[in-house]
mmCIF file of the N, C-alpha and C atoms, coordinates in Angstrom:
data_MODEL
# 
_entry.id   MODEL 
# 
loop_
_atom_site.group_PDB 
_atom_site.id 
_atom_site.type_symbol 
_atom_site.label_atom_id 
_atom_site.label_alt_id 
_atom_site.label_comp_id 
_atom_site.label_asym_id 
_atom_site.label_entity_id 
_atom_site.label_seq_id 
_atom_site.pdbx_PDB_ins_code 
_atom_site.Cartn_x 
_atom_site.Cartn_y 
_atom_site.Cartn_z 
_atom_site.occupancy 
_atom_site.B_iso_or_equiv 
_atom_site.pdbx_formal_charge 
_atom_site.auth_seq_id 
_atom_site.auth_comp_id 
_atom_site.auth_asym_id 
_atom_site.auth_atom_id 
_atom_site.pdbx_PDB_model_num 
ATOM 1   N N  . UNK A 1 1  ? 0.855   -1.026 -0.006  1.00 0.00 ? 1  UNK A N  1 
ATOM 2   C CA . UNK A 1 1  ? -0.074  0.114  0.013   1.00 0.00 ? 1  UNK A CA 1 
ATOM 3   C C  . UNK A 1 1  ? 0.896   1.208  -0.140  1.00 0.00 ? 1  UNK A C  1 
ATOM 4   N N  . UNK A 1 2  ? 0.436   2.428  -0.591  1.00 0.00 ? 2  UNK A N  1 
ATOM 5   C CA . UNK A 1 2  ? 1.454   3.350  -0.701  1.00 0.00 ? 2  UNK A CA 1 
ATOM 6   C C  . UNK A 1 2  ? 0.512   4.556  -0.040  1.00 0.00 ? 2  UNK A C  1 
ATOM 7   N N  . UNK A 1 3  ? 1.191   5.569  0.473   1.00 0.00 ? 3  UNK A N  1 
ATOM 8   C CA . UNK A 1 3  ? 0.802   6.800  1.122   1.00 0.00 ? 3  UNK A CA 1 
ATOM 9   C C  . UNK A 1 3  ? 1.022   7.909  0.286   1.00 0.00 ? 3  UNK A C  1 
ATOM 10  N N  . UNK A 1 4  ? 0.117   8.738  -0.079  1.00 0.00 ? 4  UNK A N  1 
ATOM 11  C CA . UNK A 1 4  ? 0.130   10.054 -0.702  1.00 0.00 ? 4  UNK A CA 1 
ATOM 12  C C  . UNK A 1 4  ? -0.362  11.184 0.180   1.00 0.00 ? 4  UNK A C  1 
ATOM 13  N N  . UNK A 1 5  ? 0.467   12.052 0.560   1.00 0.00 ? 5  UNK A N  1 
ATOM 14  C CA . UNK A 1 5  ? 0.318   13.275 1.353   1.00 0.00 ? 5  UNK A CA 1 
ATOM 15  C C  . UNK A 1 5  ? -0.816  14.172 0.495   1.00 0.00 ? 5  UNK A C  1 
ATOM 16  N N  . UNK A 1 6  ? -1.703  14.668 1.135   1.00 0.00 ? 6  UNK A N  1 
ATOM 17  C CA . UNK A 1 6  ? -2.669  15.749 0.510   1.00 0.00 ? 6  UNK A CA 1 
ATOM 18  C C  . UNK A 1 6  ? -2.605  16.840 1.370   1.00 0.00 ? 6  UNK A C  1 
ATOM 19  N N  . UNK A 1 7  ? -3.343  17.860 0.833   1.00 0.00 ? 7  UNK A N  1 
ATOM 20  C CA . UNK A 1 7  ? -3.650  19.196 1.387   1.00 0.00 ? 7  UNK A CA 1 
ATOM 21  C C  . UNK A 1 7  ? -5.072  19.433 1.350   1.00 0.00 ? 7  UNK A C  1 
ATOM 22  N N  . UNK A 1 8  ? -5.672  19.746 2.452   1.00 0.00 ? 8  UNK A N  1 
ATOM 23  C CA . UNK A 1 8  ? -7.055  20.036 2.463   1.00 0.00 ? 8  UNK A CA 1 
ATOM 24  C C  . UNK A 1 8  ? -7.046  21.498 2.714   1.00 0.00 ? 8  UNK A C  1 
ATOM 25  N N  . UNK A 1 9  ? -7.994  22.284 1.795   1.00 0.00 ? 9  UNK A N  1 
ATOM 26  C CA . UNK A 1 9  ? -8.365  23.580 1.964   1.00 0.00 ? 9  UNK A CA 1 
ATOM 27  C C  . UNK A 1 9  ? -9.587  23.760 1.926   1.00 0.00 ? 9  UNK A C  1 
ATOM 28  N N  . UNK A 1 10 ? -9.989  24.713 3.074   1.00 0.00 ? 10 UNK A N  1 
ATOM 29  C CA . UNK A 1 10 ? -11.652 25.117 3.063   1.00 0.00 ? 10 UNK A CA 1 
ATOM 30  C C  . UNK A 1 10 ? -12.055 26.376 2.125   1.00 0.00 ? 10 UNK A C  1 
ATOM 31  N N  . UNK A 1 11 ? -12.927 26.283 1.480   1.00 0.00 ? 11 UNK A N  1 
ATOM 32  C CA . UNK A 1 11 ? -13.096 27.350 0.485   1.00 0.00 ? 11 UNK A CA 1 
ATOM 33  C C  . UNK A 1 11 ? -14.883 27.339 -0.026  1.00 0.00 ? 11 UNK A C  1 
ATOM 34  N N  . UNK A 1 12 ? -15.248 28.551 0.613   1.00 0.00 ? 12 UNK A N  1 
ATOM 35  C CA . UNK A 1 12 ? -16.721 28.777 0.486   1.00 0.00 ? 12 UNK A CA 1 
ATOM 36  C C  . UNK A 1 12 ? -17.834 27.463 0.799   1.00 0.00 ? 12 UNK A C  1 
ATOM 37  N N  . UNK A 1 13 ? -17.163 27.082 2.028   1.00 0.00 ? 13 UNK A N  1 
ATOM 38  C CA . UNK A 1 13 ? -17.930 26.224 2.846   1.00 0.00 ? 13 UNK A CA 1 
ATOM 39  C C  . UNK A 1 13 ? -17.696 24.622 2.310   1.00 0.00 ? 13 UNK A C  1 
ATOM 40  N N  . UNK A 1 14 ? -16.752 24.482 1.308   1.00 0.00 ? 14 UNK A N  1 
ATOM 41  C CA . UNK A 1 14 ? -16.411 22.977 0.781   1.00 0.00 ? 14 UNK A CA 1 
ATOM 42  C C  . UNK A 1 14 ? -15.004 22.984 1.164   1.00 0.00 ? 14 UNK A C  1 
ATOM 43  N N  . UNK A 1 15 ? -14.611 21.498 1.460   1.00 0.00 ? 15 UNK A N  1 
ATOM 44  C CA . UNK A 1 15 ? -13.298 21.222 1.677   1.00 0.00 ? 15 UNK A CA 1 
ATOM 45  C C  . UNK A 1 15 ? -12.666 20.404 0.409   1.00 0.00 ? 15 UNK A C  1 
ATOM 46  N N  . UNK A 1 16 ? -11.682 21.079 -0.030  1.00 0.00 ? 16 UNK A N  1 
ATOM 47  C CA . UNK A 1 16 ? -11.034 20.766 -1.137  1.00 0.00 ? 16 UNK A CA 1 
ATOM 48  C C  . UNK A 1 16 ? -9.450  19.976 -0.951  1.00 0.00 ? 16 UNK A C  1 
ATOM 49  N N  . UNK A 1 17 ? -9.508  18.884 -1.805  1.00 0.00 ? 17 UNK A N  1 
ATOM 50  C CA . UNK A 1 17 ? -8.213  17.953 -1.257  1.00 0.00 ? 17 UNK A CA 1 
ATOM 51  C C  . UNK A 1 17 ? -7.430  18.079 -2.730  1.00 0.00 ? 17 UNK A C  1 
ATOM 52  N N  . UNK A 1 18 ? -6.054  18.218 -2.466  1.00 0.00 ? 18 UNK A N  1 
ATOM 53  C CA . UNK A 1 18 ? -5.097  18.379 -3.481  1.00 0.00 ? 18 UNK A CA 1 
ATOM 54  C C  . UNK A 1 18 ? -3.952  17.523 -3.088  1.00 0.00 ? 18 UNK A C  1 
ATOM 55  N N  . UNK A 1 19 ? -3.447  16.767 -4.153  1.00 0.00 ? 19 UNK A N  1 
ATOM 56  C CA . UNK A 1 19 ? -2.046  15.652 -3.801  1.00 0.00 ? 19 UNK A CA 1 
ATOM 57  C C  . UNK A 1 19 ? -1.001  16.129 -4.436  1.00 0.00 ? 19 UNK A C  1 
ATOM 58  N N  . UNK A 1 20 ? 0.025   16.659 -3.830  1.00 0.00 ? 20 UNK A N  1 
ATOM 59  C CA . UNK A 1 20 ? 1.227   17.248 -4.799  1.00 0.00 ? 20 UNK A CA 1 
ATOM 60  C C  . UNK A 1 20 ? 1.962   16.138 -5.400  1.00 0.00 ? 20 UNK A C  1 
ATOM 61  N N  . UNK A 1 21 ? 1.754   14.744 -5.236  1.00 0.00 ? 21 UNK A N  1 
ATOM 62  C CA . UNK A 1 21 ? 2.040   14.005 -6.005  1.00 0.00 ? 21 UNK A CA 1 
ATOM 63  C C  . UNK A 1 21 ? 1.594   13.426 -7.118  1.00 0.00 ? 21 UNK A C  1 
ATOM 64  N N  . UNK A 1 22 ? 0.177   13.515 -7.158  1.00 0.00 ? 22 UNK A N  1 
ATOM 65  C CA . UNK A 1 22 ? -0.678  13.488 -8.173  1.00 0.00 ? 22 UNK A CA 1 
ATOM 66  C C  . UNK A 1 22 ? -1.275  14.750 -8.495  1.00 0.00 ? 22 UNK A C  1 
ATOM 67  N N  . UNK A 1 23 ? -0.859  15.627 -9.596  1.00 0.00 ? 23 UNK A N  1 
ATOM 68  C CA . UNK A 1 23 ? -1.308  16.626 -9.957  1.00 0.00 ? 23 UNK A CA 1 
ATOM 69  C C  . UNK A 1 23 ? -2.868  16.578 -10.250 1.00 0.00 ? 23 UNK A C  1 
ATOM 70  N N  . UNK A 1 24 ? -3.189  15.186 -10.938 1.00 0.00 ? 24 UNK A N  1 
ATOM 71  C CA . UNK A 1 24 ? -4.601  15.046 -11.710 1.00 0.00 ? 24 UNK A CA 1 
ATOM 72  C C  . UNK A 1 24 ? -5.453  14.917 -10.595 1.00 0.00 ? 24 UNK A C  1 
ATOM 73  N N  . UNK A 1 25 ? -5.183  14.675 -9.212  1.00 0.00 ? 25 UNK A N  1 
ATOM 74  C CA . UNK A 1 25 ? -6.164  14.178 -8.268  1.00 0.00 ? 25 UNK A CA 1 
ATOM 75  C C  . UNK A 1 25 ? -6.897  15.457 -7.498  1.00 0.00 ? 25 UNK A C  1 
ATOM 76  N N  . UNK A 1 26 ? -8.039  15.672 -7.602  1.00 0.00 ? 26 UNK A N  1 
ATOM 77  C CA . UNK A 1 26 ? -8.861  16.576 -7.060  1.00 0.00 ? 26 UNK A CA 1 
ATOM 78  C C  . UNK A 1 26 ? -10.003 16.051 -6.379  1.00 0.00 ? 26 UNK A C  1 
ATOM 79  N N  . UNK A 1 27 ? -10.378 16.234 -4.857  1.00 0.00 ? 27 UNK A N  1 
ATOM 80  C CA . UNK A 1 27 ? -11.741 15.842 -4.365  1.00 0.00 ? 27 UNK A CA 1 
ATOM 81  C C  . UNK A 1 27 ? -12.104 16.982 -3.627  1.00 0.00 ? 27 UNK A C  1 
ATOM 82  N N  . UNK A 1 28 ? -13.505 16.835 -3.633  1.00 0.00 ? 28 UNK A N  1 
ATOM 83  C CA . UNK A 1 28 ? -14.394 17.997 -2.571  1.00 0.00 ? 28 UNK A CA 1 
ATOM 84  C C  . UNK A 1 28 ? -15.266 17.323 -1.793  1.00 0.00 ? 28 UNK A C  1 
ATOM 85  N N  . UNK A 1 29 ? -15.912 17.956 -0.662  1.00 0.00 ? 29 UNK A N  1 
ATOM 86  C CA . UNK A 1 29 ? -16.567 17.263 0.336   1.00 0.00 ? 29 UNK A CA 1 
ATOM 87  C C  . UNK A 1 29 ? -17.256 18.651 1.068   1.00 0.00 ? 29 UNK A C  1 
ATOM 88  N N  . UNK A 1 30 ? -18.269 18.184 1.820   1.00 0.00 ? 30 UNK A N  1 
ATOM 89  C CA . UNK A 1 30 ? -18.782 19.396 2.743   1.00 0.00 ? 30 UNK A CA 1 
ATOM 90  C C  . UNK A 1 30 ? -17.926 19.059 3.983   1.00 0.00 ? 30 UNK A C  1 
ATOM 91  N N  . UNK A 1 31 ? -17.586 18.084 4.203   1.00 0.00 ? 31 UNK A N  1 
ATOM 92  C CA . UNK A 1 31 ? -16.702 17.867 5.466   1.00 0.00 ? 31 UNK A CA 1 
ATOM 93  C C  . UNK A 1 31 ? -15.471 17.555 5.093   1.00 0.00 ? 31 UNK A C  1 
ATOM 94  N N  . UNK A 1 32 ? -14.329 17.613 5.916   1.00 0.00 ? 32 UNK A N  1 
ATOM 95  C CA . UNK A 1 32 ? -13.195 17.269 5.822   1.00 0.00 ? 32 UNK A CA 1 
ATOM 96  C C  . UNK A 1 32 ? -13.272 15.713 5.665   1.00 0.00 ? 32 UNK A C  1 
ATOM 97  N N  . UNK A 1 33 ? -14.088 15.008 6.424   1.00 0.00 ? 33 UNK A N  1 
ATOM 98  C CA . UNK A 1 33 ? -13.991 13.603 6.409   1.00 0.00 ? 33 UNK A CA 1 
ATOM 99  C C  . UNK A 1 33 ? -14.448 12.918 4.902   1.00 0.00 ? 33 UNK A C  1 
ATOM 100 N N  . UNK A 1 34 ? -15.566 13.732 4.417   1.00 0.00 ? 34 UNK A N  1 
ATOM 101 C CA . UNK A 1 34 ? -15.952 13.482 3.229   1.00 0.00 ? 34 UNK A CA 1 
ATOM 102 C C  . UNK A 1 34 ? -14.954 13.713 2.275   1.00 0.00 ? 34 UNK A C  1 
ATOM 103 N N  . UNK A 1 35 ? -14.257 14.671 2.301   1.00 0.00 ? 35 UNK A N  1 
ATOM 104 C CA . UNK A 1 35 ? -13.653 15.133 1.152   1.00 0.00 ? 35 UNK A CA 1 
ATOM 105 C C  . UNK A 1 35 ? -12.304 14.078 1.101   1.00 0.00 ? 35 UNK A C  1 
ATOM 106 N N  . UNK A 1 36 ? -11.661 13.345 2.284   1.00 0.00 ? 36 UNK A N  1 
ATOM 107 C CA . UNK A 1 36 ? -10.810 12.495 2.192   1.00 0.00 ? 36 UNK A CA 1 
ATOM 108 C C  . UNK A 1 36 ? -11.308 11.368 1.822   1.00 0.00 ? 36 UNK A C  1 
ATOM 109 N N  . UNK A 1 37 ? -12.491 10.997 2.233   1.00 0.00 ? 37 UNK A N  1 
ATOM 110 C CA . UNK A 1 37 ? -13.151 9.662  1.679   1.00 0.00 ? 37 UNK A CA 1 
ATOM 111 C C  . UNK A 1 37 ? -12.931 9.470  0.340   1.00 0.00 ? 37 UNK A C  1 
ATOM 112 N N  . UNK A 1 38 ? -13.671 10.807 -0.422  1.00 0.00 ? 38 UNK A N  1 
ATOM 113 C CA . UNK A 1 38 ? -13.419 10.965 -2.004  1.00 0.00 ? 38 UNK A CA 1 
ATOM 114 C C  . UNK A 1 38 ? -12.090 10.956 -2.433  1.00 0.00 ? 38 UNK A C  1 
ATOM 115 N N  . UNK A 1 39 ? -11.140 11.603 -1.610  1.00 0.00 ? 39 UNK A N  1 
ATOM 116 C CA . UNK A 1 39 ? -9.699  11.738 -2.239  1.00 0.00 ? 39 UNK A CA 1 
ATOM 117 C C  . UNK A 1 39 ? -9.240  10.202 -2.622  1.00 0.00 ? 39 UNK A C  1 
ATOM 118 N N  . UNK A 1 40 ? -9.589  9.189  -1.744  1.00 0.00 ? 40 UNK A N  1 
ATOM 119 C CA . UNK A 1 40 ? -9.062  7.678  -2.075  1.00 0.00 ? 40 UNK A CA 1 
ATOM 120 C C  . UNK A 1 40 ? -9.401  7.391  -3.474  1.00 0.00 ? 40 UNK A C  1 
ATOM 121 N N  . UNK A 1 41 ? -10.749 7.569  -3.987  1.00 0.00 ? 41 UNK A N  1 
ATOM 122 C CA . UNK A 1 41 ? -11.404 7.058  -5.121  1.00 0.00 ? 41 UNK A CA 1 
ATOM 123 C C  . UNK A 1 41 ? -10.603 8.174  -6.226  1.00 0.00 ? 41 UNK A C  1 
ATOM 124 N N  . UNK A 1 42 ? -10.279 9.216  -6.025  1.00 0.00 ? 42 UNK A N  1 
ATOM 125 C CA . UNK A 1 42 ? -9.529  10.199 -6.640  1.00 0.00 ? 42 UNK A CA 1 
ATOM 126 C C  . UNK A 1 42 ? -8.059  9.887  -6.883  1.00 0.00 ? 42 UNK A C  1 
ATOM 127 N N  . UNK A 1 43 ? -7.371  9.534  -5.995  1.00 0.00 ? 43 UNK A N  1 
ATOM 128 C CA . UNK A 1 43 ? -6.211  8.679  -5.944  1.00 0.00 ? 43 UNK A CA 1 
ATOM 129 C C  . UNK A 1 43 ? -6.144  7.412  -7.164  1.00 0.00 ? 43 UNK A C  1 
ATOM 130 N N  . UNK A 1 44 ? -7.012  6.536  -6.840  1.00 0.00 ? 44 UNK A N  1 
ATOM 131 C CA . UNK A 1 44 ? -7.387  5.601  -7.906  1.00 0.00 ? 44 UNK A CA 1 
ATOM 132 C C  . UNK A 1 44 ? -7.760  5.836  -8.954  1.00 0.00 ? 44 UNK A C  1 
ATOM 133 N N  . UNK A 1 45 ? -8.223  6.842  -9.619  1.00 0.00 ? 45 UNK A N  1 
ATOM 134 C CA . UNK A 1 45 ? -8.368  7.323  -10.759 1.00 0.00 ? 45 UNK A CA 1 
ATOM 135 C C  . UNK A 1 45 ? -7.356  7.955  -11.288 1.00 0.00 ? 45 UNK A C  1 
ATOM 136 N N  . UNK A 1 46 ? -6.569  8.931  -10.390 1.00 0.00 ? 46 UNK A N  1 
ATOM 137 C CA . UNK A 1 46 ? -5.123  9.483  -11.094 1.00 0.00 ? 46 UNK A CA 1 
ATOM 138 C C  . UNK A 1 46 ? -4.279  8.385  -11.246 1.00 0.00 ? 46 UNK A C  1 
ATOM 139 N N  . UNK A 1 47 ? -4.141  7.524  -10.714 1.00 0.00 ? 47 UNK A N  1 
ATOM 140 C CA . UNK A 1 47 ? -3.148  6.362  -10.991 1.00 0.00 ? 47 UNK A CA 1 
ATOM 141 C C  . UNK A 1 47 ? -3.601  5.503  -11.986 1.00 0.00 ? 47 UNK A C  1 
ATOM 142 N N  . UNK A 1 48 ? -4.937  5.153  -12.226 1.00 0.00 ? 48 UNK A N  1 
ATOM 143 C CA . UNK A 1 48 ? -5.314  4.559  -13.544 1.00 0.00 ? 48 UNK A CA 1 
ATOM 144 C C  . UNK A 1 48 ? -4.985  5.420  -14.986 1.00 0.00 ? 48 UNK A C  1 
ATOM 145 N N  . UNK A 1 49 ? -5.234  6.867  -14.741 1.00 0.00 ? 49 UNK A N  1 
ATOM 146 C CA . UNK A 1 49 ? -4.673  7.678  -15.915 1.00 0.00 ? 49 UNK A CA 1 
ATOM 147 C C  . UNK A 1 49 ? -3.299  7.311  -16.201 1.00 0.00 ? 49 UNK A C  1 
ATOM 148 N N  . UNK A 1 50 ? -2.319  7.388  -15.227 1.00 0.00 ? 50 UNK A N  1 
ATOM 149 C CA . UNK A 1 50 ? -0.965  7.167  -15.415 1.00 0.00 ? 50 UNK A CA 1 
ATOM 150 C C  . UNK A 1 50 ? -0.677  5.827  -15.993 1.00 0.00 ? 50 UNK A C  1 
# 
């Protein structure tokens, strides 16, 4: 299993997640927990693009 560091930013009531190692990956959620959960799918999708 691999670990990817992410950055969580709050903007306009939403939580955005970015991954410096995978610039194609972005996720969003109403809460931090939701955004991080969505980030898992985003990482899988970004890796499948590579």
